[in-house]
BATI-566891 format. One record per residue (C-alpha): residue number from 0; y, x, z. Coordinates in nm, 3 decimals, always signed. Layout:
BEGIN
{pt NUM; {Y; X; Z}}
...
END
This chain:
BEGIN
{pt 0; {+2.365; +2.652; +2.362}}
{pt 1; {+2.237; +2.434; +2.601}}
{pt 2; {+1.820; +2.358; +2.595}}
{pt 3; {+1.823; +1.977; +2.467}}
{pt 4; {+2.029; +2.073; +2.159}}
{pt 5; {+1.819; +2.393; +2.091}}
{pt 6; {+1.560; +2.186; +2.064}}
{pt 7; {+1.683; +1.938; +1.866}}
{pt 8; {+1.756; +2.199; +1.624}}
{pt 9; {+1.423; +2.316; +1.627}}
{pt 10; {+1.293; +1.984; +1.560}}
{pt 11; {+1.532; +1.945; +1.307}}
{pt 12; {+1.436; +2.306; +1.123}}
{pt 13; {+1.062; +2.192; +1.131}}
{pt 14; {+1.133; +1.828; +0.936}}
{pt 15; {+1.344; +2.082; +0.686}}
{pt 16; {+1.049; +2.286; +0.612}}
{pt 17; {+0.747; +2.021; +0.586}}
{pt 18; {+0.999; +1.866; +0.351}}
{pt 19; {+1.021; +2.168; +0.158}}
{pt 20; {+0.718; +2.216; +0.146}}
{pt 21; {+0.576; +1.849; +0.001}}
{pt 22; {+0.878; +1.922; -0.294}}
{pt 23; {+0.746; +2.228; -0.386}}
{pt 24; {+0.449; +2.149; -0.635}}
{pt 25; {+0.635; +1.815; -0.749}}
{pt 26; {+0.584; +1.785; -1.124}}
{pt 27; {+0.816; +1.484; -1.264}}
{pt 28; {+0.724; +1.286; -1.549}}
{pt 29; {+0.924; +0.939; -1.542}}
{pt 30; {+0.854; +0.807; -1.880}}
{pt 31; {+0.735; +0.452; -1.843}}
{pt 32; {+0.435; +0.332; -2.051}}
{pt 33; {+0.511; +0.083; -2.318}}
{pt 34; {+0.374; -0.261; -2.321}}
{pt 35; {+0.092; -0.198; -2.491}}
{pt 36; {-0.036; +0.041; -2.289}}
{pt 37; {+0.048; -0.141; -1.967}}
{pt 38; {-0.124; -0.397; -2.066}}
{pt 39; {-0.401; -0.219; -2.176}}
{pt 40; {-0.495; -0.047; -1.864}}
{pt 41; {-0.442; -0.396; -1.700}}
{pt 42; {-0.667; -0.585; -1.875}}
{pt 43; {-0.907; -0.298; -1.832}}
{pt 44; {-0.893; -0.199; -1.480}}
{pt 45; {-0.721; -0.434; -1.264}}
{pt 46; {-0.931; -0.733; -1.168}}
{pt 47; {-0.606; -0.926; -1.029}}
{pt 48; {-0.479; -0.896; -1.364}}
{pt 49; {-0.737; -1.053; -1.519}}
{pt 50; {-0.743; -1.380; -1.351}}
{pt 51; {-0.407; -1.468; -1.418}}
{pt 52; {-0.291; -1.735; -1.694}}
{pt 53; {-0.159; -1.580; -2.007}}
{pt 54; {+0.196; -1.642; -1.839}}
{pt 55; {+0.146; -1.514; -1.569}}
{pt 56; {-0.023; -1.210; -1.672}}
{pt 57; {+0.326; -1.177; -1.914}}
{pt 58; {+0.536; -1.203; -1.575}}
{pt 59; {+0.301; -0.930; -1.420}}
{pt 60; {+0.332; -0.672; -1.710}}
{pt 61; {+0.733; -0.728; -1.639}}
{pt 62; {+0.709; -0.696; -1.257}}
{pt 63; {+0.499; -0.328; -1.317}}
{pt 64; {+0.759; -0.189; -1.589}}
{pt 65; {+1.040; -0.280; -1.352}}
{pt 66; {+0.869; -0.144; -1.024}}
{pt 67; {+0.822; +0.204; -1.291}}
{pt 68; {+1.215; +0.165; -1.349}}
{pt 69; {+1.322; +0.130; -1.040}}
{pt 70; {+1.076; +0.374; -0.817}}
{pt 71; {+0.961; +0.758; -0.920}}
{pt 72; {+0.636; +0.838; -0.925}}
{pt 73; {+0.578; +1.192; -0.853}}
{pt 74; {+0.292; +1.436; -0.882}}
{pt 75; {+0.226; +1.725; -0.615}}
{pt 76; {+0.005; +2.003; -0.719}}
{pt 77; {-0.148; +1.757; -0.939}}
{pt 78; {-0.111; +1.601; -1.251}}
{pt 79; {+0.042; +1.214; -1.349}}
{pt 80; {-0.051; +0.995; -1.681}}
{pt 81; {+0.024; +0.625; -1.771}}
{pt 82; {-0.361; +0.504; -1.570}}
{pt 83; {-0.204; +0.655; -1.294}}
{pt 84; {+0.169; +0.516; -1.318}}
{pt 85; {+0.028; +0.128; -1.376}}
{pt 86; {-0.237; +0.121; -1.056}}
{pt 87; {+0.062; +0.269; -0.852}}
{pt 88; {+0.295; -0.031; -0.957}}
{pt 89; {+0.008; -0.249; -0.968}}
{pt 90; {-0.081; -0.196; -0.623}}
{pt 91; {+0.296; -0.284; -0.531}}
{pt 92; {+0.333; -0.576; -0.756}}
{pt 93; {-0.008; -0.769; -0.625}}
{pt 94; {+0.128; -0.822; -0.258}}
{pt 95; {+0.425; -0.928; -0.345}}
{pt 96; {+0.368; -1.100; -0.702}}
{pt 97; {+0.398; -1.476; -0.596}}
{pt 98; {+0.751; -1.362; -0.447}}
{pt 99; {+1.039; -1.421; -0.692}}
{pt 100; {+1.305; -1.147; -0.697}}
{pt 101; {+1.169; -0.915; -0.432}}
{pt 102; {+1.282; -0.566; -0.407}}
{pt 103; {+1.083; -0.264; -0.228}}
{pt 104; {+1.423; -0.183; -0.052}}
{pt 105; {+1.222; +0.053; +0.201}}
{pt 106; {+1.092; +0.310; -0.047}}
{pt 107; {+1.236; +0.516; -0.332}}
{pt 108; {+0.958; +0.731; -0.425}}
{pt 109; {+0.583; +0.786; -0.453}}
{pt 110; {+0.403; +1.100; -0.407}}
{pt 111; {+0.074; +1.165; -0.574}}
{pt 112; {-0.131; +1.424; -0.398}}
{pt 113; {-0.489; +1.528; -0.575}}
{pt 114; {-0.678; +1.423; -0.299}}
{pt 115; {-0.694; +1.303; +0.134}}
{pt 116; {-0.408; +1.525; +0.319}}
{pt 117; {-0.353; +1.563; +0.680}}
{pt 118; {-0.084; +1.386; +0.947}}
{pt 119; {+0.155; +1.657; +0.838}}
{pt 120; {+0.134; +1.660; +0.472}}
{pt 121; {-0.100; +1.934; +0.408}}
{pt 122; {-0.365; +1.934; +0.139}}
{pt 123; {-0.610; +2.244; +0.282}}
{pt 124; {-0.730; +2.268; +0.608}}
{pt 125; {-0.924; +2.042; +0.871}}
{pt 126; {-0.802; +1.714; +0.928}}
{pt 127; {-0.767; +1.605; +0.571}}
{pt 128; {-0.882; +1.243; +0.621}}
{pt 129; {-0.583; +1.057; +0.503}}
{pt 130; {-0.578; +0.847; +0.141}}
{pt 131; {-0.228; +0.720; +0.188}}
{pt 132; {+0.060; +0.690; +0.413}}
{pt 133; {+0.434; +0.508; +0.413}}
{pt 134; {+0.678; +0.828; +0.511}}
{pt 135; {+0.888; +0.831; +0.784}}
{pt 136; {+1.134; +1.100; +0.957}}
{pt 137; {+1.228; +1.346; +0.661}}
{pt 138; {+0.967; +1.162; +0.463}}
{pt 139; {+1.162; +0.824; +0.518}}
{pt 140; {+1.151; +0.567; +0.187}}
{pt 141; {+0.862; +0.803; +0.075}}
{pt 142; {+0.501; +0.707; -0.002}}
{pt 143; {+0.214; +0.917; -0.010}}
{pt 144; {-0.071; +0.825; -0.186}}
{pt 145; {-0.403; +1.045; -0.289}}
{pt 146; {-0.480; +1.030; -0.676}}
{pt 147; {-0.805; +1.039; -0.637}}
{pt 148; {-0.795; +0.698; -0.429}}
{pt 149; {-0.543; +0.542; -0.593}}
{pt 150; {-0.814; +0.504; -0.936}}
{pt 151; {-1.067; +0.464; -0.702}}
{pt 152; {-0.936; +0.184; -0.571}}
{pt 153; {-0.877; +0.000; -0.908}}
{pt 154; {-1.163; +0.171; -1.083}}
{pt 155; {-1.393; +0.012; -0.814}}
{pt 156; {-1.294; -0.334; -0.747}}
{pt 157; {-1.612; -0.469; -0.582}}
{pt 158; {-1.592; -0.268; -0.262}}
{pt 159; {-1.297; -0.459; -0.069}}
{pt 160; {-1.075; -0.150; -0.055}}
{pt 161; {-0.766; -0.055; -0.257}}
{pt 162; {-0.527; +0.224; -0.045}}
{pt 163; {-0.258; +0.156; -0.332}}
{pt 164; {-0.254; -0.255; -0.190}}
{pt 165; {-0.298; -0.120; +0.131}}
{pt 166; {+0.056; +0.106; +0.194}}
{pt 167; {+0.220; -0.147; +0.001}}
{pt 168; {+0.100; -0.431; +0.236}}
{pt 169; {+0.277; -0.190; +0.478}}
{pt 170; {+0.624; -0.200; +0.312}}
{pt 171; {+0.578; -0.607; +0.347}}
{pt 172; {+0.513; -0.591; +0.670}}
{pt 173; {+0.798; -0.385; +0.727}}
{pt 174; {+1.020; -0.633; +0.544}}
{pt 175; {+1.097; -0.823; +0.913}}
{pt 176; {+1.235; -0.452; +1.054}}
{pt 177; {+0.863; -0.304; +1.173}}
{pt 178; {+0.547; -0.261; +1.061}}
{pt 179; {+0.343; -0.385; +1.328}}
{pt 180; {+0.097; -0.684; +1.153}}
{pt 181; {+0.325; -0.968; +1.198}}
{pt 182; {+0.490; -1.053; +0.901}}
{pt 183; {+0.720; -1.281; +1.096}}
{pt 184; {+0.937; -1.338; +0.774}}
{pt 185; {+0.635; -1.451; +0.528}}
{pt 186; {+0.526; -1.663; +0.876}}
{pt 187; {+0.602; -1.999; +1.041}}
{pt 188; {+0.651; -1.986; +1.392}}
{pt 189; {+0.306; -2.211; +1.407}}
{pt 190; {+0.101; -2.004; +1.186}}
{pt 191; {+0.237; -1.643; +1.395}}
{pt 192; {+0.056; -1.763; +1.668}}
{pt 193; {-0.259; -1.877; +1.462}}
{pt 194; {-0.229; -1.523; +1.272}}
{pt 195; {-0.203; -1.324; +1.673}}
{pt 196; {-0.509; -1.519; +1.756}}
{pt 197; {-0.724; -1.474; +1.459}}
{pt 198; {-0.646; -1.105; +1.464}}
{pt 199; {-0.774; -1.123; +1.807}}
{pt 200; {-1.094; -1.307; +1.726}}
{pt 201; {-1.177; -1.097; +1.391}}
{pt 202; {-1.129; -0.750; +1.561}}
{pt 203; {-1.389; -0.871; +1.852}}
{pt 204; {-1.621; -0.945; +1.549}}
{pt 205; {-1.563; -0.626; +1.385}}
{pt 206; {-1.640; -0.412; +1.791}}
{pt 207; {-1.957; -0.637; +1.778}}
{pt 208; {-2.113; -0.555; +1.431}}
{pt 209; {-2.069; -0.902; +1.318}}
{pt 210; {-1.847; -0.849; +1.047}}
{pt 211; {-1.783; -0.711; +0.722}}
{pt 212; {-1.446; -0.646; +0.752}}
{pt 213; {-1.392; -0.235; +0.725}}
{pt 214; {-1.354; -0.104; +1.078}}
{pt 215; {-1.015; +0.103; +0.993}}
{pt 216; {-0.861; -0.290; +1.087}}
{pt 217; {-0.982; -0.180; +1.472}}
{pt 218; {-0.694; +0.090; +1.455}}
{pt 219; {-0.394; -0.138; +1.565}}
{pt 220; {-0.280; -0.487; +1.423}}
{pt 221; {-0.072; -0.345; +1.124}}
{pt 222; {-0.392; -0.181; +0.986}}
{pt 223; {-0.586; -0.520; +1.065}}
{pt 224; {-0.337; -0.710; +0.860}}
{pt 225; {-0.347; -0.390; +0.542}}
{pt 226; {-0.732; -0.368; +0.552}}
{pt 227; {-0.756; -0.777; +0.552}}
{pt 228; {-0.532; -0.789; +0.247}}
{pt 229; {-0.734; -0.516; +0.065}}
{pt 230; {-1.042; -0.743; +0.096}}
{pt 231; {-0.788; -1.091; +0.024}}
{pt 232; {-0.653; -0.910; -0.303}}
{pt 233; {-1.013; -0.766; -0.426}}
{pt 234; {-1.260; -1.032; -0.323}}
{pt 235; {-1.110; -1.313; -0.314}}
{pt 236; {-1.403; -1.570; -0.341}}
{pt 237; {-1.613; -1.384; -0.081}}
{pt 238; {-1.341; -1.384; +0.177}}
{pt 239; {-1.290; -1.736; +0.168}}
{pt 240; {-1.681; -1.778; +0.191}}
{pt 241; {-1.736; -1.535; +0.494}}
{pt 242; {-1.410; -1.571; +0.648}}
{pt 243; {-1.252; -1.898; +0.542}}
{pt 244; {-0.955; -1.922; +0.820}}
{pt 245; {-0.837; -1.543; +0.781}}
{pt 246; {-0.813; -1.615; +0.378}}
{pt 247; {-0.610; -1.935; +0.474}}
{pt 248; {-0.361; -1.745; +0.631}}
{pt 249; {-0.332; -1.476; +0.443}}
{pt 250; {-0.285; -1.728; +0.151}}
{pt 251; {-0.010; -1.914; +0.368}}
{pt 252; {+0.171; -1.531; +0.366}}
{pt 253; {+0.115; -1.431; +0.037}}
{pt 254; {+0.146; -1.745; -0.187}}
{pt 255; {+0.233; -2.065; -0.002}}
{pt 256; {+0.531; -1.944; +0.167}}
{pt 257; {+0.694; -1.922; -0.184}}
END
């Protein structure tokens, strides 16, 4: 067997092994919470939902149910209950709530890990610093989330951080074909230029210590979009006051383009 084919074969086997490791320990519970349970959880814990009109609250609940009908949520070496299901679905619905008919065609399953994990999906050992990840390769069309982080994101909505929203914004970003921080399908050509400019300006402010935006936004443009979106949806009034230019462009992305 030529060396090139042998290497490809080894990589293929390695991807299968990773997938098997992830699948091992899965607990499936696909029962969808009823309307009363969904509404109760949203009313208690999801600040975005609380601010909606009565009509929009009904639409949001229906969107949560639709997501749970179409996308599997599977626990891996942990448990799962209605709270987890509704939180994951809410994090998916929030970024696309103003996009009528939007479907997440680039995901089929969300895996819930108990806590942080490593880049190779390990839940023990060193370098377990990841709370959420959009899968690639053998994990294509999957998302992995830390169950603890999912809960913290909605139960503490005053810190501008929400891992679930963050990861689903990556999928919104991916709608144009790549996760690059430039949601081309959601911005006019003029505002794409304005968006790339504001990313550069805000990243400079973060580097200089003159910003309240999470420094993780310095990682790359894709992470800037996801981090800024967490802030936008969790603390819109604060962002509007502290970053009116960024707030305006995110409103263009998530609301005004509709």
